Backbone as CSV, one residue per row, in Angstrom:
resi,resn,N_x,N_y,N_z,CA_x,CA_y,CA_z,C_x,C_y,C_z
1,MET,24.624,26.720,-31.295,23.348,26.056,-31.006,23.367,24.602,-31.479
2,ALA,23.936,24.394,-32.662,23.931,23.040,-33.227,24.678,22.062,-32.347
3,ALA,25.695,22.566,-31.650,26.488,21.682,-30.797,25.669,21.143,-29.625
4,ASN,24.567,21.820,-29.301,23.731,21.383,-28.179,22.628,20.414,-28.579
5,GLU,22.587,20.049,-29.856,21.588,19.070,-30.274,21.821,17.753,-29.545
6,HIS,20.739,17.057,-29.296,20.814,15.818,-28.510,21.827,14.841,-29.084
7,LYS,21.890,14.759,-30.405,22.798,13.799,-31.037,24.269,14.140,-30.785
8,ASN,24.543,15.415,-30.449,25.925,15.844,-30.224,26.341,15.804,-28.756
9,LEU,25.395,15.531,-27.873,25.720,15.488,-26.446,26.535,14.241,-26.120
10,THR,27.454,14.387,-25.195,28.193,13.219,-24.730,27.304,12.407,-23.787
11,ASP,27.700,11.196,-23.545,26.859,10.282,-22.755,26.544,10.848,-21.372
12,ILE,27.496,11.484,-20.756,27.280,11.997,-19.397,26.237,13.105,-19.354
13,ASN,26.002,13.763,-20.482,25.048,14.872,-20.544,23.670,14.471,-21.061
14,ARG,23.488,13.199,-21.395,22.183,12.738,-21.863,21.358,12.274,-20.670
15,HIS,20.054,12.534,-20.711,19.182,12.118,-19.608,18.688,10.693,-19.834
16,ASN,18.300,10.045,-18.752,17.750,8.689,-18.835,16.341,8.726,-19.416
17,PRO,15.832,7.596,-19.919,14.462,7.569,-20.466,13.424,7.904,-19.403
18,LYS,12.254,8.296,-19.846,11.144,8.641,-18.961,10.854,7.501,-17.983
19,GLY,10.759,7.838,-16.715,10.422,6.848,-15.692,11.582,6.019,-15.201
20,PHE,12.800,6.284,-15.699,13.942,5.432,-15.369,14.239,5.400,-13.875
21,GLU,14.213,6.558,-13.221,14.607,6.629,-11.819,13.745,5.766,-10.915
22,ASN,12.454,5.655,-11.208,11.541,4.892,-10.344,11.291,3.476,-10.834
23,ALA,11.851,3.121,-11.987,11.659,1.767,-12.515,12.454,0.768,-11.689
24,THR,11.867,-0.398,-11.448,12.577,-1.426,-10.691,13.660,-2.062,-11.554
25,ASN,14.608,-2.713,-10.900,15.707,-3.352,-11.623,15.207,-4.507,-12.496
26,ASN,16.014,-4.834,-13.496,15.738,-5.946,-14.403,14.447,-5.741,-15.194
27,THR,14.172,-4.478,-15.582,13.006,-4.172,-16.403,13.460,-3.497,-17.693
28,VAL,12.562,-3.477,-18.671,12.846,-2.834,-19.951,11.700,-1.892,-20.295
29,LEU,12.014,-0.845,-21.052,11.013,0.129,-21.457,10.304,-0.367,-22.707
30,SER,8.977,-0.370,-22.649,8.182,-0.889,-23.758,6.966,0.003,-23.965
31,LYS,6.220,-0.282,-25.020,4.977,0.430,-25.300,3.843,-0.579,-25.217
32,ASN,2.881,-0.333,-24.325,1.815,-1.318,-24.161,0.767,-1.213,-25.276
33,ILE,-0.206,-2.100,-25.233,-1.215,-2.183,-26.285,-2.323,-1.175,-26.034
34,GLY,-2.593,-0.318,-27.012,-3.657,0.672,-26.896,-4.941,0.195,-27.541
35,THR,-5.753,1.142,-27.959,-7.064,0.796,-28.516,-7.309,1.384,-29.896
36,SER,-6.384,2.170,-30.423,-6.634,2.830,-31.706,-6.514,1.846,-32.866
37,PRO,-7.240,2.075,-33.956,-7.157,1.198,-35.133,-5.751,1.146,-35.726
38,THR,-4.979,2.209,-35.529,-3.626,2.242,-36.075,-2.601,1.615,-35.144
39,ALA,-3.052,1.226,-33.960,-2.172,0.579,-32.968,-0.966,1.443,-32.635
40,THR,-1.206,2.743,-32.439,-0.101,3.655,-32.138,-0.311,4.444,-30.844
41,ASP,-1.383,4.174,-30.095,-1.696,5.009,-28.931,-1.315,4.366,-27.597
42,GLY,-0.453,3.353,-27.621,-0.007,2.742,-26.375,0.862,3.686,-25.560
43,ASN,1.001,3.401,-24.270,1.804,4.214,-23.367,3.124,3.521,-23.051
44,LEU,4.138,4.329,-22.728,5.416,3.772,-22.313,5.275,3.149,-20.931
45,VAL,5.773,1.933,-20.773,5.714,1.234,-19.490,7.029,0.487,-19.280
46,TRP,7.403,0.362,-18.015,8.562,-0.453,-17.660,8.056,-1.828,-17.247
47,GLN,8.507,-2.866,-17.938,8.035,-4.217,-17.682,9.201,-5.127,-17.322
48,ASN,8.905,-6.091,-16.448,9.906,-7.090,-16.083,10.348,-7.855,-17.329
49,LYS,11.634,-8.120,-17.437,12.154,-8.824,-18.606,11.496,-10.183,-18.803
50,ALA,11.099,-10.815,-17.690,10.499,-12.147,-17.778,9.154,-12.125,-18.491
51,LEU,8.512,-10.938,-18.586,7.203,-10.837,-19.214,7.283,-10.526,-20.701
52,MET,8.480,-10.296,-21.194,8.620,-9.899,-22.583,8.899,-11.125,-23.448
53,GLY,8.200,-11.238,-24.554,8.519,-12.329,-25.464,7.315,-12.873,-26.193
54,ILE,7.581,-13.894,-26.988,6.589,-14.546,-27.832,6.425,-15.993,-27.387
55,THR,5.176,-16.468,-27.337,4.895,-17.873,-27.043,4.012,-18.436,-28.146
56,ASN,4.314,-19.645,-28.590,3.519,-20.321,-29.615,2.792,-21.518,-29.007
57,TYR,1.497,-21.623,-29.299,0.688,-22.742,-28.821,0.252,-23.577,-30.033
58,LYS,0.623,-24.834,-30.023,0.324,-25.712,-31.146,-1.035,-26.368,-30.963
59,MET,-1.840,-26.381,-32.041,-3.136,-27.063,-32.051,-3.192,-27.949,-33.286
60,GLN,-3.222,-29.234,-33.053,-3.237,-30.200,-34.153,-4.341,-31.217,-33.896
61,GLY,-5.159,-31.505,-34.910,-6.243,-32.449,-34.699,-6.907,-32.888,-35.986
62,PHE,-7.792,-33.889,-35.842,-8.542,-34.383,-37.002,-9.955,-34.713,-36.560
63,LEU,-10.891,-34.664,-37.508,-12.294,-34.910,-37.196,-13.063,-35.249,-38.454
64,THR,-14.263,-35.754,-38.260,-15.254,-35.862,-39.331,-16.162,-34.661,-39.215
65,GLY,-16.214,-33.853,-40.274,-16.948,-32.598,-40.220,-18.422,-32.781,-39.888
66,ALA,-18.962,-31.835,-39.144,-20.370,-31.844,-38.759,-20.915,-30.423,-38.819
67,LEU,-22.246,-30.309,-38.844,-22.861,-28.984,-38.902,-22.594,-28.198,-37.632
68,ASN,-22.664,-28.871,-36.469,-22.332,-28.224,-35.207,-20.824,-28.136,-35.038
69,TYR,-20.404,-27.214,-34.202,-18.992,-27.147,-33.856,-18.576,-28.422,-33.124
70,ILE,-17.380,-28.892,-33.430,-16.784,-30.057,-32.783,-15.496,-29.606,-32.108
71,TYR,-15.264,-30.072,-30.878,-14.010,-29.736,-30.197,-13.295,-31.002,-29.752
72,GLY,-12.139,-30.843,-29.145,-11.248,-31.955,-28.868,-11.805,-33.003,-27.934
73,SER,-11.440,-34.250,-28.226,-11.842,-35.380,-27.397,-11.283,-35.237,-25.987
74,ALA,-12.001,-35.804,-25.024,-11.570,-35.739,-23.630,-10.286,-36.530,-23.416
75,LEU,-9.554,-36.185,-22.374,-8.254,-36.789,-22.100,-8.252,-38.318,-22.037
76,PRO,-9.285,-38.978,-21.467,-9.232,-40.444,-21.399,-9.261,-41.144,-22.758
77,SER,-9.653,-40.451,-23.815,-9.700,-41.073,-25.136,-8.303,-41.504,-25.568
78,PRO,-8.162,-42.717,-26.122,-6.836,-43.178,-26.552,-6.255,-42.350,-27.697
79,GLN,-7.106,-41.599,-28.419,-6.616,-40.775,-29.525,-6.519,-39.296,-29.155
80,SER,-6.763,-38.990,-27.889,-6.560,-37.625,-27.409,-5.051,-37.363,-27.338
81,PRO,-4.570,-36.175,-27.652,-5.312,-34.927,-27.845,-5.661,-34.603,-29.294
82,PHE,-5.428,-35.542,-30.215,-5.591,-35.199,-31.636,-7.013,-35.391,-32.150
83,LEU,-7.719,-36.386,-31.632,-9.082,-36.627,-32.092,-10.023,-35.525,-31.607
84,MET,-10.842,-35.006,-32.528,-11.868,-34.025,-32.188,-13.219,-34.673,-32.472
85,ASP,-13.945,-35.041,-31.425,-15.215,-35.746,-31.626,-16.301,-35.317,-30.635
86,ALA,-16.045,-34.251,-29.863,-17.032,-33.777,-28.891,-17.963,-32.765,-29.552
87,ASP,-19.249,-33.075,-29.569,-20.249,-32.213,-30.201,-20.570,-31.040,-29.278
88,TYR,-20.297,-29.833,-29.742,-20.581,-28.628,-28.958,-22.083,-28.367,-28.865
89,GLY,-22.845,-28.882,-29.845,-24.294,-28.747,-29.807,-24.822,-27.462,-30.396
90,SER,-23.975,-26.709,-31.093,-24.406,-25.431,-31.647,-23.522,-25.077,-32.839
91,THR,-24.081,-24.302,-33.754,-23.310,-23.813,-34.901,-22.656,-22.471,-34.606
92,SER,-22.942,-21.909,-33.438,-22.308,-20.657,-33.022,-21.766,-20.827,-31.609
93,VAL,-20.799,-19.993,-31.262,-20.162,-20.121,-29.950,-20.987,-19.348,-28.927
94,ASP,-21.991,-20.032,-28.395,-22.897,-19.387,-27.437,-23.413,-20.352,-26.374
95,VAL,-22.815,-21.529,-26.298,-23.252,-22.550,-25.344,-22.214,-22.684,-24.236
96,ALA,-22.671,-22.637,-22.986,-21.766,-22.772,-21.842,-21.383,-24.230,-21.628
97,LEU,-20.127,-24.459,-21.284,-19.617,-25.796,-20.994,-19.218,-25.890,-19.524
98,SER,-19.316,-27.077,-18.970,-18.925,-27.263,-17.579,-17.408,-27.140,-17.459
99,PRO,-16.923,-26.701,-16.296,-15.473,-26.622,-16.100,-14.768,-27.953,-16.349
100,SER,-15.419,-29.063,-15.988,-14.794,-30.368,-16.201,-14.660,-30.679,-17.691
101,SER,-15.660,-30.280,-18.493,-15.576,-30.484,-19.944,-14.447,-29.655,-20.537
102,LEU,-14.329,-28.410,-20.098,-13.277,-27.532,-20.609,-11.903,-28.040,-20.211
103,PHE,-11.761,-28.404,-18.951,-10.462,-28.865,-18.456,-10.063,-30.187,-19.088
104,GLY,-11.070,-30.984,-19.486,-10.794,-32.307,-20.039,-10.441,-32.328,-21.496
105,ILE,-10.519,-31.189,-22.182,-10.176,-31.156,-23.605,-8.685,-31.449,-23.750
106,GLY,-8.368,-32.575,-24.357,-6.965,-32.966,-24.481,-6.143,-31.978,-25.272
107,GLN,-6.794,-31.286,-26.175,-6.111,-30.338,-27.047,-5.972,-28.954,-26.418
108,GLY,-6.600,-28.741,-25.270,-6.610,-27.416,-24.654,-5.243,-27.001,-24.128
109,ASN,-4.971,-25.694,-24.201,-3.737,-25.122,-23.673,-4.071,-24.200,-22.505
110,ILE,-3.310,-24.293,-21.430,-3.492,-23.400,-20.291,-2.528,-22.219,-20.438
111,ILE,-3.070,-21.012,-20.402,-2.263,-19.811,-20.565,-1.631,-19.439,-19.213
112,PRO,-0.300,-19.311,-19.140,0.360,-19.073,-17.858,0.556,-17.618,-17.486
113,GLU,0.130,-16.678,-18.369,0.427,-15.273,-18.122,-0.531,-14.401,-18.925
114,ILE,-0.647,-13.151,-18.538,-1.422,-12.204,-19.335,-0.741,-12.051,-20.693
115,ALA,-1.512,-12.178,-21.776,-0.912,-12.160,-23.106,-1.933,-11.671,-24.128
116,GLU,-1.451,-11.453,-25.346,-2.291,-11.046,-26.472,-2.031,-11.993,-27.637
117,VAL,-3.106,-12.493,-28.255,-2.964,-13.303,-29.465,-2.668,-12.368,-30.631
118,VAL,-1.605,-12.672,-31.366,-1.230,-11.810,-32.480,-1.430,-12.474,-33.838
119,SER,-1.477,-13.816,-33.871,-1.661,-14.469,-35.168,-2.098,-15.920,-34.993
120,VAL,-2.743,-16.433,-36.035,-3.079,-17.849,-36.146,-2.528,-18.297,-37.493
121,SER,-1.612,-19.244,-37.467,-0.926,-19.641,-38.696,-0.883,-21.154,-38.807
122,GLY,-0.958,-21.669,-40.030,-0.862,-23.108,-40.216,-1.533,-23.585,-41.478
123,TRP,-2.033,-24.835,-41.405,-2.625,-25.473,-42.576,-3.851,-26.292,-42.176
124,ILE,-4.770,-26.457,-43.123,-5.962,-27.290,-42.954,-6.145,-28.096,-44.236
125,THR,-6.633,-29.323,-44.098,-7.034,-30.106,-45.270,-8.453,-30.616,-45.063
126,SER,-9.146,-30.862,-46.155,-10.500,-31.424,-46.095,-10.718,-32.315,-47.310
127,SER,-11.330,-33.467,-47.076,-11.633,-34.384,-48.182,-12.824,-33.902,-48.997
128,GLY,-13.547,-32.903,-48.491,-14.698,-32.345,-49.193,-14.397,-30.967,-49.760
129,GLY,-15.375,-30.437,-50.485,-15.217,-29.111,-51.076,-16.085,-28.067,-50.414
130,ASN,-16.493,-28.333,-49.170,-17.401,-27.424,-48.464,-16.637,-26.385,-47.652
131,THR,-17.391,-25.425,-47.125,-16.813,-24.424,-46.235,-16.531,-25.045,-44.868
132,VAL,-15.326,-24.866,-44.404,-14.906,-25.334,-43.085,-14.606,-24.092,-42.237
133,THR,-15.223,-24.006,-41.069,-15.047,-22.844,-40.201,-14.362,-23.260,-38.908
134,VAL,-13.368,-22.491,-38.543,-12.597,-22.746,-37.322,-12.824,-21.597,-36.342
135,ALA,-13.074,-21.930,-35.096,-13.178,-20.931,-34.034,-12.091,-21.214,-33.001
136,ILE,-11.166,-20.276,-32.858,-10.186,-20.354,-31.785,-10.815,-19.669,-30.581
137,CYS,-10.954,-20.397,-29.488,-11.721,-19.904,-28.337,-10.886,-19.893,-27.068
138,LYS,-11.369,-19.101,-26.124,-10.801,-19.123,-24.780,-11.942,-19.291,-23.787
139,ALA,-11.641,-19.897,-22.668,-12.605,-20.016,-21.577,-11.896,-19.638,-20.290
140,THR,-12.620,-18.943,-19.405,-12.024,-18.456,-18.165,-12.762,-19.054,-16.970
141,PRO,-12.345,-20.235,-16.524,-12.986,-20.819,-15.341,-12.569,-20.083,-14.080
142,VAL,-13.336,-20.290,-13.017,-13.045,-19.657,-11.728,-12.755,-20.751,-10.710
143,GLU,-11.698,-20.583,-9.953,-11.294,-21.592,-8.981,-12.419,-21.901,-7.992
144,GLY,-12.711,-23.195,-7.841,-13.688,-23.642,-6.863,-15.137,-23.419,-7.245
145,VAL,-15.398,-22.929,-8.464,-16.763,-22.633,-8.910,-17.166,-23.633,-10.001
146,THR,-18.354,-24.216,-9.857,-18.813,-25.242,-10.792,-19.720,-24.693,-11.884
147,THR,-19.960,-23.395,-11.901,-20.835,-22.786,-12.900,-20.281,-22.982,-14.308
148,ASN,-21.172,-23.317,-15.256,-20.758,-23.480,-16.642,-20.188,-22.175,-17.202
149,VAL,-19.259,-22.312,-18.145,-18.555,-21.162,-18.714,-18.795,-21.109,-20.218
150,THR,-19.211,-19.957,-20.712,-19.392,-19.777,-22.153,-18.073,-19.335,-22.774
151,PRO,-17.549,-20.084,-23.744,-16.291,-19.692,-24.394,-16.443,-18.361,-25.130
152,ILE,-15.341,-17.690,-25.320,-15.278,-16.446,-26.082,-14.420,-16.679,-27.323
153,VAL,-14.918,-16.226,-28.462,-14.180,-16.402,-29.710,-13.016,-15.423,-29.771
154,ILE,-11.823,-15.952,-29.913,-10.641,-15.129,-30.150,-10.548,-14.779,-31.628
155,ASP,-10.758,-15.799,-32.460,-10.749,-15.583,-33.909,-11.565,-16.686,-34.567
156,GLU,-12.393,-16.301,-35.520,-13.217,-17.260,-36.270,-12.981,-16.999,-37.756
157,PHE,-12.636,-18.032,-38.487,-12.344,-17.869,-39.906,-12.786,-19.112,-40.679
158,SER,-12.975,-18.955,-41.978,-13.449,-20.051,-42.829,-12.506,-20.265,-44.001
159,VAL,-12.419,-21.525,-44.419,-11.670,-21.892,-45.621,-12.563,-22.800,-46.454
160,THR,-12.225,-22.967,-47.706,-12.968,-23.862,-48.592,-12.149,-25.115,-48.820
161,GLY,-12.752,-26.277,-48.536,-12.063,-27.540,-48.731,-11.671,-27.756,-50.183
162,LEU,-10.552,-28.463,-50.394,-10.050,-28.711,-51.744,-10.258,-30.155,-52.171
163,SER,-11.166,-30.857,-51.465,-11.574,-32.230,-51.830,-10.410,-33.205,-51.871
164,SER,-9.432,-32.975,-51.031,-8.283,-33.879,-50.978,-7.497,-33.620,-49.696
165,SER,-7.132,-34.700,-49.013,-6.310,-34.565,-47.814,-4.860,-34.254,-48.162
166,SER,-4.529,-34.333,-49.456,-3.170,-34.024,-49.895,-3.012,-32.569,-50.325
167,LYS,-4.138,-31.844,-50.410,-4.085,-30.442,-50.818,-4.251,-29.557,-49.578
168,LEU,-3.198,-28.851,-49.230,-3.198,-28.046,-48.015,-3.773,-26.659,-48.261
169,ILE,-4.516,-26.173,-47.284,-5.122,-24.838,-47.334,-4.408,-23.978,-46.293
170,ARG,-3.843,-22.884,-46.743,-3.046,-22.024,-45.861,-3.940,-21.194,-44.948
171,VAL,-3.543,-21.099,-43.690,-4.197,-20.227,-42.711,-3.170,-19.204,-42.246
172,ASP,-3.499,-17.925,-42.359,-2.590,-16.862,-41.933,-3.426,-15.680,-41.441
173,GLU,-3.888,-15.794,-40.190,-4.781,-14.802,-39.603,-4.009,-13.832,-38.713
174,THR,-4.135,-12.551,-38.987,-3.496,-11.537,-38.132,-4.494,-10.497,-37.622
175,ALA,-5.707,-10.494,-38.171,-6.760,-9.594,-37.683,-7.555,-10.346,-36.621
176,ILE,-7.107,-10.269,-35.389,-7.673,-11.050,-34.286,-8.838,-10.283,-33.656
177,THR,-9.968,-10.968,-33.470,-11.186,-10.316,-32.978,-11.081,-9.936,-31.505
178,THR,-10.738,-10.915,-30.658,-10.615,-10.688,-29.210,-9.277,-11.274,-28.782
179,SER,-8.280,-10.426,-28.661,-6.911,-10.930,-28.521,-6.478,-11.184,-27.084
180,GLY,-7.124,-10.555,-26.101,-6.642,-10.609,-24.726,-6.798,-11.975,-24.070
181,LEU,-5.750,-12.425,-23.395,-5.765,-13.673,-22.634,-5.361,-13.387,-21.196
182,ALA,-5.996,-14.089,-20.271,-5.671,-13.937,-18.849,-4.915,-15.162,-18.350
183,ASP,-4.182,-14.986,-17.293,-3.495,-16.094,-16.639,-4.521,-17.146,-16.225
184,GLY,-4.368,-18.367,-16.713,-5.288,-19.452,-16.379,-6.347,-19.723,-17.421
185,ASP,-6.454,-18.883,-18.445,-7.414,-19.144,-19.529,-7.110,-20.475,-20.209
186,ILE,-8.167,-21.123,-20.696,-8.015,-22.348,-21.476,-8.223,-21.995,-22.940
187,LEU,-7.238,-22.307,-23.765,-7.256,-21.976,-25.188,-7.489,-23.255,-25.990
188,PHE,-8.511,-23.243,-26.862,-8.808,-24.451,-27.632,-9.498,-24.075,-28.940
189,ALA,-9.593,-25.058,-29.846,-10.191,-24.835,-31.165,-11.460,-25.657,-31.321
190,MET,-12.392,-25.136,-32.123,-13.582,-25.875,-32.538,-13.717,-25.733,-34.057
191,ILE,-14.287,-26.765,-34.685,-14.416,-26.771,-36.140,-15.811,-27.254,-36.527
192,LYS,-16.395,-26.618,-37.539,-17.661,-27.067,-38.106,-17.543,-27.062,-39.621
193,GLU,-18.487,-27.762,-40.289,-18.479,-27.845,-41.749,-19.856,-27.498,-42.290
194,GLU,-19.876,-26.839,-43.423,-21.138,-26.428,-44.042,-22.027,-27.629,-44.347
195,THR,-21.428,-28.683,-44.869,-22.124,-29.951,-45.090,-21.282,-31.044,-44.454
196,SER,-21.857,-31.838,-43.568,-21.076,-32.764,-42.758,-20.529,-33.937,-43.549
197,GLY,-19.507,-34.581,-42.989,-19.010,-35.845,-43.525,-17.585,-35.846,-44.016
198,SER,-16.951,-34.702,-44.178,-15.588,-34.660,-44.710,-14.572,-35.014,-43.624
199,SER,-13.449,-35.576,-44.064,-12.322,-35.804,-43.160,-11.477,-34.541,-43.147
200,ILE,-11.355,-33.935,-41.972,-10.690,-32.649,-41.836,-9.493,-32.792,-40.899
201,TYR,-8.382,-32.212,-41.310,-7.180,-32.193,-40.485,-6.731,-30.740,-40.320
202,MET,-6.257,-30.413,-39.137,-5.717,-29.061,-38.916,-4.388,-29.154,-38.181
203,ASN,-3.527,-28.211,-38.481,-2.257,-28.069,-37.776,-1.981,-26.572,-37.703
204,LEU,-2.268,-25.983,-36.548,-2.206,-24.536,-36.391,-1.247,-24.151,-35.264
205,THR,-0.711,-22.950,-35.378,0.082,-22.358,-34.313,-0.554,-21.031,-33.910
206,ILE,-0.871,-20.893,-32.631,-1.419,-19.658,-32.091,-0.263,-18.907,-31.432
207,GLN,0.065,-17.741,-31.975,1.184,-16.972,-31.428,0.667,-15.865,-30.517
208,THR,1.270,-15.769,-29.339,0.894,-14.727,-28.385,2.127,-13.917,-28.010
209,THR,1.874,-12.712,-27.556,2.949,-11.868,-27.056,2.607,-11.389,-25.658
210,THR,3.613,-11.272,-24.824,3.435,-10.711,-23.490,4.042,-9.326,-23.476
211,PHE,3.585,-8.485,-22.570,4.016,-7.090,-22.593,4.041,-6.519,-21.170
């Protein structure tokens, strides 16, 4: 009986993985993203090799802190894409922006494929000692439609300023609130400060995975 254990079978007697016969060429077997808190309930899927991998999106900018969220300056600005000086007009992410405003954010990234955000990593500095809150957002415009679009928060987190632009504050976020990204989504950051006036700098990397 022991000789028939799977580990003892020769290669010719082993069966192919589940779904192998009907899988298209140049694909790999993977486990997709499920919904359980333990992240273990995904299903086996055959995916094209071109869809597998990690992509990093860099977000770097500076601003003078304000009570409302501030996002990246429009492309025509000579300091775009690094200057963040556009007033969102709200302390929470609940205001719709025009497609032209979203598309014009110099700091915005266009997502080329269906993906999941897995982490936000980097550094922030602030000349003040107040709470600084960052919202990593996505917006999903529709081709040929001029209707305003309300951004969706992917991840929102806060740090406490260290009253010096030379003192770096570590950002290492892995508990992502809304991780899903669609092909064509616009990915961008907004920042607000508990008490306005500080000089704030950020340098973040948004890591995504395709599956």
